N, C-alpha and C positions, 0 to 999 in steps of 0.2 A: 823372128828374130831381133833382137836390137843389136847395134853396134858395140855396147858394152858387152854383150855376152859372145858376140862372135871376138871381141878382143882376149877375153876370157878361154873361151874355148881355142884359141890357137896356140896360146900359151899351155895348155894343158895337154894337146897333143903332142905338143915337142917333147915337153916333160915326160908323158907317156911311153912315147919311143925312145927317150933316152936311157929311159930307166927299165925298158922291158924286153927292148928289139937289141939295141945297140949302144955304147955310150957315145961313140961318133955322131949320133944325132944331135947332141947338144951344141953343136954350132949352128944348130936354125934358130937357137935365141937369139942369133946376131941380127936375123932380118924380123922375126917375129915381133921382139921387143917395140920397135918403132910402130909397127904396124898395129901392134894393140893399143900403143898410147896414142894413135891417131883416132884409133876404133872408140876406145875409151873418150877421149875428149868431144869426139862427136855423141856420142851416148850419153853423155852427163848434159851437153847441149840440148838434146833432143829432151831429156828429162826437165829440164828447166823449159822449154816451150811447153812442153804439155801441160807444167802444172801450171803456168800460167794460164792458159787455154782453160783447164778445169776448174780453175778460180774465176776466171771470167763467165763461165757459162755454168758455173756451178756444178759441176758434174763430178765423176769420180774422183779419188785420188790416187786410189791405189797404184798403177801402173805408172804412173808418172815418176812418182817417190820411189817405187822398185827402181827404175831405171835409174833415176838422179843417184839413189844411192849405190847399185851397182857402179856406175859409171865414175864415183868418186871413189868408192873402194878399190876400184882398178886403177884409179890413176895415181893414189897412194901406194897401193902395194908394187906397181911398175915403178915409180918414183923412188922408193926405199932401193928396189932390187936394183936401180942405174946407180944410186949414191953409194952402195956398198953398205948400205944398214945391215944386210943379213949375215955379212960375212965378217 
């Protein structure tokens, strides 16, 4: 599982807990957001590195591009959430 997927999974689990079990679980977003941000940045860097190696080795591009897009999308979503664009 890629680092970006783990970042998205952590936020998804916290939101699922807050919606279904108890609203008190919403405070878990405070530690989950920085963890997701770091994991998404790591996933984006790994996607760029994978894309570079795929171009160099003339290999397949699908998984590096998917990791790169997932990482950039998650970084954008977390950045917008932190800046207050959703409120």
